[in-house]
Structure formats: structure tokens, C-alpha cells
C-alpha positions in Angstrom: 0.0 0.0 0.0 3.0 2.3 0.5 3.1 3.6 -3.2 -0.6 4.5 -3.0 -0.1 6.4 0.2 3.0 8.2 -1.2 1.0 9.3 -4.2 -1.8 10.7 -2.0 0.5 12.5 0.4 2.4 14.1 -2.5 -0.9 15.3 -4.1 -2.5 16.8 -1.0 -0.5 20.1 -1.0 -1.7 20.9 -4.6 -5.2 21.4 -3.2 -3.9 24.6 -1.5 -6.7 24.5 1.0 -5.9 24.5 4.7 -9.1 22.7 5.8 -8.8 20.0 3.1 -5.1 19.4 4.2 -6.2 19.1 7.8 -8.8 16.4 6.8 -6.2 14.6 4.7 -3.6 14.7 7.5 -6.1 13.4 10.0 -6.9 10.5 7.7 -3.2 9.7 7.2 -2.6 9.8 11.0 -5.4 7.3 11.4 -4.0 5.1 8.7 -0.6 5.0 10.3 -2.2 4.1 13.6 -3.7 1.0 12.1 -0.3 -0.5 11.9 0.1 0.2 15.6 -3.2 -1.4 16.4 -2.1 -4.6 14.5 1.1 -4.6 16.5 -1.0 -4.4 19.7 -3.1 -7.4 18.7 0.0 -9.5 18.3 1.6 -8.2 21.5 -1.3 -8.4 24.1 -3.6 -11.1 25.2 -7.3 -10.6 24.3 -9.0 -8.7 27.0 -12.2 -9.7 28.7 -15.4 -7.6 28.8 -17.3 -5.8 26.1 -15.9 -4.2 23.0 -16.4 -0.8 24.6 -14.2 -1.8 27.5 -11.1 -2.7 25.5 -11.5 -0.4 22.5 -10.9 2.8 24.4 -7.1 2.8 24.1 -7.5 2.3 20.4 -9.9 5.2 20.1 -7.3 7.8 21.2 -6.6 8.7 17.6 -10.2 9.6 16.9 -10.2 12.6 19.4 -9.2 15.2 16.9 -11.0 14.0 13.8 -13.5 16.4 12.2 -17.1 15.2 12.4 -19.5 14.9 9.5 -21.7 17.3 11.4 -18.9 19.9 11.4 -18.7 19.6 7.6 -22.3 20.7 7.3 -21.4 24.0 8.9 -19.4 24.9 5.8 -21.5 23.9 2.8 -19.7 26.3 0.5 -16.2 25.4 1.6 -13.7 24.4 -1.1 -13.7 20.7 -2.0 -16.8 19.9 0.0 -17.3 16.4 -1.5 -13.7 15.5 -1.0 -14.0 16.4 2.7 -17.2 14.4 3.0 -15.5 11.4 1.4 -12.8 11.6 4.0 -15.2 12.1 6.9 -17.1 9.0 5.8 -13.8 7.1 5.5 -13.2 7.3 9.3 -15.8 4.5 9.6 -13.4 1.9 8.0 -11.1 2.3 11.0 -13.8 1.4 13.6 -13.0 -2.3 13.5 -11.1 -2.5 16.8 -14.3 -1.9 18.8 -15.7 -5.2 17.6 -14.8 -8.1 19.9 -15.9 -10.6 17.3 -14.2 -9.5 14.1 -15.6 -12.3 12.0 -19.1 -11.2 12.8 -18.1 -7.7 11.8 -17.1 -9.0 8.4 -20.1 -11.2 8.0 -22.4 -8.3 8.7 -21.2 -6.6 5.6 -20.4 -3.5 7.7 -17.1 -3.0 5.9 -18.9 -2.9 2.5 -21.5 -0.4 3.8 -18.7 1.8 5.1 -16.7 1.8 1.9 -19.9 2.4 -0.1 -20.4 5.6 1.9 -16.9 6.8 1.0 -17.5 5.9 -2.7 -20.7 7.9 -2.8 -18.9 11.1 -2.2 -15.9 10.1 -4.2 -18.1 9.5 -7.2 -19.6 13.0 -6.9 -16.2 14.4 -7.3 -15.3 12.3 -10.3 -18.6 12.9 -12.1 -19.4 16.5 -11.1 -16.3 18.4 -10.0 -14.7 20.9 -12.4 -11.6 21.1 -10.3 -8.8 19.1 -11.9 -6.8 18.9 -8.7 -9.7 17.4 -6.8 -10.5 15.0 -9.6 -6.9 13.8 -9.6 -6.6 13.3 -5.9 -9.8 11.5 -5.0 -9.1 8.3 -7.0 -5.7 8.1 -5.1 -7.6 8.4 -1.8 -10.2 5.9 -2.9 -7.5 3.4 -3.9 -6.1 3.5 -0.4 -9.5 3.0 1.2 -10.2 0.0 -1.0 -6.8 -1.6 -0.5 -7.2 -1.2 3.3 -10.6 -2.8 3.3 -9.6 -5.7 1.0 -6.6 -6.3 3.3 -8.9 -7.1 6.2 -11.4 -9.0 4.2 -8.9 -11.4 2.7 -7.8 -13.0 5.9 -9.4 -12.9 9.3 -6.2 -13.7 11.1 -5.4 -10.0 11.0 -8.4 -9.3 13.2 -7.5 -11.5 16.1 -5.6 -11.1 19.4 -2.6 -13.4 19.4 -0.3 -11.9 22.0 0.4 -12.9 25.6 1.2 -9.7 27.5 -1.1 -8.2 30.1 -3.7 -6.0 28.5 -3.0 -3.4 31.2 -0.1 -2.2 29.1 -2.2 -1.5 26.0 -3.0 2.1 26.7 0.6 3.0 27.4 1.7 1.1 24.3 -0.8 3.0 22.1 0.2 6.4 23.6 3.9 5.7 23.1 3.5 4.7 19.5 1.1 7.4 18.3 3.1 10.5 19.2 3.1 13.2 16.6 6.6 12.2 15.3 5.7 8.6 15.0 2.5 9.4 13.1 4.7 10.9 10.4 6.5 7.5 10.0 4.7 5.7 7.2 7.0 2.7 7.2 4.5 0.4 8.8 1.8 1.2 6.2 3.3 -1.4 4.0 1.9 -4.0 6.4 -1.6 -3.0 5.6 -2.0 -4.7 2.2 -1.1 -4.2 -1.4 -2.0 -1.7 -4.0 0.3 0.1 -6.4 0.7 3.7 -7.3 3.0 5.7 -9.5 5.2 6.6 -6.5 6.1 9.7 -8.5 4.5 12.3 -6.4 4.1 14.4 -9.5 1.8 17.4 -9.8 -1.7 17.0 -11.1 -2.0 17.9 -14.8 -1.8 21.6 -15.3 -0.8 22.4 -11.7 2.5 23.8 -10.7 4.1 22.4 -7.6 3.2 24.5 -4.5 6.0 26.8 -3.4 7.2 27.0 0.2 7.5 30.4 1.6 11.1 31.6 1.8 12.6 31.7 5.2 13.5 35.0 6.8 
């Protein structure tokens, strides 16, 4: 999946919209965190109790994400459908709260979540007149699809296999989701396949964004 993510990350600055960049950065932070969650599943023994009891440490990375309701406050903002696609994509990361992951898959929740993302992505590809937006949304959709297919292909990725005391889970998550570590995309390659150009080239007709000169 790494080439897909590299393509998306490289394209985001070309949107030149602070809010869109924030949404994209939040999504990427959550994506990186998925690798940390998988590491936790292989490190700690399965906890007892309900899903709500043991999913709390995993949910730390949701605290800053923009809500879908917040999007409705800015109906005329730039790239509204792109932002709504991202807001809907947060649902695909909810799987840690399900104690029985196989039931989660059998209930077709994953498909309904990805359909919600595709609904807004399709609006961009069919109606948007902004070439930058039309170029970046397929990159984003490719990541979402690759992530979902990764979990659907083998349920072993959704099971607790570790032996350490679950009491250490919250500290483990906090230690491995610091701002600097959320910028490390090396573990994204563990989240499935997918291919991208890896070029990080500008969308057609768009010059590379220029950084402000330092004083």
C-alpha cells in the first residue's frame, strides 16, 4: 500500500486549502495508527469484557478527527465532496471496537462503510470541475479500497494473538502514536497491497506548491 499512500501524500499540497489538508492529514494519521493497532493485537492477550471496555485505548486517535456534522457548517467550503468522502472514511477504521471481528465482516459493515466513501468520491469524479480534486480523489479511494480488502482477505489480522497483560495496552498506544511517529509511514506497507506511481508528480496543469522563503 505504500506507493498508494505516497501518491496521495504528494498530491494533497496541490489542493492549497488548509481545511482539506487538515482532513487529509487526520486520515493519514489514522492510517498509520492501524499498523500500531495490529502490533498491539500481536503483543497483548485478548481482554475480557465488552468491546467498549477494551477499544478505548484504540480510540485515542479519533479525538481530533472532524465530524460529519462539522462539515455541514461549511456547505460552501472548497472541496466539500472530497472532505465528506474523508469524513465517511473514518468508519473503516472502527473495526477495533468489535470483539468478534468475524461477525463484523459477515455483517457486511465493511462494505457499507466503503460504499459511503465511494458515494462522495463518485460525486467528485462525475461533477467536480476542479482538476486537482478530480486527480486526488481516485488516489484516496484506492487507499481505502486496499485497506478494506486487506482485512477482508484473511481474518487472522483481526484476532488477538499476544500474551502480554492488557493493562499495558493504553501506554503502548500512547507511546506509538506520538506526533513524530504518526509521520512515519514505514508500517503502512503491512496494511495490504496496491500500487501507485510513487512519482508524487503534480496533477496535470498544476505547478508544484511553493514553500515560503525563510526569513
